[in-house]
C-alpha positions as CSV (number, residue, x, y, z in Angstrom):
1,M,0.0,0.0,0.0
2,K,2.8,2.4,0.9
3,S,4.7,1.7,-2.3
4,A,1.5,2.6,-4.4
5,V,1.3,5.9,-2.5
6,W,4.9,6.4,-3.2
7,I,4.7,5.7,-6.8
8,A,1.7,8.0,-7.1
9,C,3.5,11.0,-5.7
10,A,6.6,10.2,-7.5
11,A,4.3,10.2,-10.8
12,L,2.7,13.5,-9.8
13,L,6.3,15.1,-9.2
14,L,7.7,13.9,-12.4
15,A,4.4,15.4,-14.3
16,G,5.3,18.8,-13.0
17,C,8.8,18.6,-14.6
18,V,7.6,18.1,-18.1
19,A,8.4,21.3,-20.1
20,E,6.2,22.5,-22.9
21,S,7.9,23.5,-26.2
22,E,6.2,26.9,-26.7
23,P,5.0,29.4,-24.0
24,R,1.4,29.8,-23.4
25,Y,0.6,33.3,-22.6
26,S,-1.0,36.1,-24.2
27,L,-1.8,39.7,-23.3
28,S,-5.3,39.4,-24.6
29,G,-6.2,35.9,-23.5
30,G,-6.3,34.9,-27.1
31,E,-9.8,36.5,-27.5
32,V,-11.1,38.4,-30.5
33,G,-12.7,41.5,-29.6
34,I,-16.4,42.2,-30.3
35,F,-17.6,45.0,-32.3
36,R,-21.1,46.4,-31.2
37,S,-21.9,50.1,-32.1
38,T,-25.0,52.2,-32.0
39,N,-23.7,54.3,-34.6
40,A,-21.2,52.3,-36.7
41,G,-21.0,54.6,-39.6
42,R,-19.3,53.3,-43.0
43,P,-16.2,51.4,-42.6
44,I,-13.0,53.3,-43.4
45,P,-10.2,51.1,-45.0
46,V,-7.0,51.1,-43.2
47,S,-5.3,51.7,-46.7
48,S,-7.0,55.1,-46.8
49,I,-5.9,56.0,-43.1
50,K,-2.3,55.2,-43.9
51,G,-0.5,58.3,-45.1
52,M,-3.1,60.8,-43.8
53,D,-1.5,63.7,-42.1
54,E,-2.7,65.3,-38.9
55,R,-5.0,67.8,-40.5
56,Q,-6.8,64.8,-42.4
57,L,-7.0,62.8,-39.2
58,Q,-8.6,65.6,-37.3
59,A,-11.0,66.0,-40.0
60,T,-11.8,62.4,-40.1
61,F,-11.7,61.3,-36.7
62,G,-12.0,64.7,-34.6
63,A,-9.8,65.3,-31.6
64,P,-7.9,62.2,-30.2
65,V,-8.5,61.3,-26.5
66,L,-4.9,60.6,-26.2
67,D,-1.9,62.1,-28.0
68,R,1.3,60.5,-26.8
69,K,4.7,61.0,-28.1
70,D,7.3,58.2,-28.1
71,G,10.4,59.4,-29.7
72,P,9.8,60.2,-33.4
73,T,6.4,58.6,-33.1
74,R,3.0,59.8,-32.1
75,A,0.2,57.4,-30.7
76,L,-3.1,58.9,-31.0
77,R,-6.1,57.3,-29.6
78,Y,-9.7,58.0,-30.9
79,Q,-12.7,56.5,-29.2
80,S,-16.2,55.5,-30.1
81,D,-18.9,53.5,-28.1
82,A,-17.7,50.3,-29.8
83,C,-13.7,50.7,-29.7
84,S,-10.5,52.5,-29.5
85,L,-8.7,53.3,-32.6
86,F,-4.9,53.8,-32.3
87,V,-3.2,55.8,-35.1
88,Y,0.6,55.8,-35.0
89,V,2.0,59.0,-36.9
90,S,5.7,59.2,-37.9
91,S,7.1,62.0,-40.1
92,G,3.7,63.7,-40.0
93,K,1.9,60.8,-41.7
94,A,-0.2,57.9,-40.4
95,Q,1.9,54.9,-40.5
96,Y,-0.1,52.2,-38.7
97,T,-3.4,51.4,-37.0
98,E,-4.9,49.2,-34.3
99,A,-8.3,48.7,-33.0
100,Y,-9.5,47.3,-29.7
101,D,-12.9,46.6,-28.1
102,P,-14.0,48.1,-24.8
103,Q,-12.3,45.1,-23.0
104,L,-9.1,45.9,-24.9
105,R,-9.4,42.7,-27.1
106,P,-7.9,43.2,-30.5
107,L,-10.5,43.7,-33.3
108,M,-10.3,41.9,-36.5
109,S,-11.8,44.8,-38.4
110,V,-9.9,47.9,-37.9
111,D,-11.8,49.3,-40.8
112,Q,-15.3,49.0,-38.9
113,C,-13.8,50.8,-35.9
114,A,-12.5,53.7,-38.0
115,G,-15.9,54.2,-39.2
116,S,-17.5,54.0,-36.0
117,V,-15.0,56.7,-34.6
118,A,-15.5,58.8,-37.7
119,A,-19.4,58.8,-37.3
120,Q,-19.1,59.6,-33.7
121,K,-16.1,62.0,-33.8
122,R,-15.3,64.0,-30.9
123,T,-14.7,67.8,-31.0
124,A,-11.9,69.5,-28.9
């Protein structure tokens, strides 16, 4: 009986030593964001956002709720009821965009988020 307990304990200890080949972690928990808006507007393709200057961004999305400078890049965050749209500006032009739902899960469609932000644009 005692030997069976020792064997079970040894098996449990050895099972804890098995290493996985890939780390299993995610900042978002691996969940995809959900887009729900009361005023979704018309989607704006990312390709038309890229290259916009600051005046065009202001005209399209209104005033950002966040304007942060990190070295040569500015991170602008725009908000709607459905999402947060981040636009990264370098050399005076939009270079990259990201979109997140209210729970900060990444959205698959940045286009939908951009349309929602434009439809609900905020004035300074």
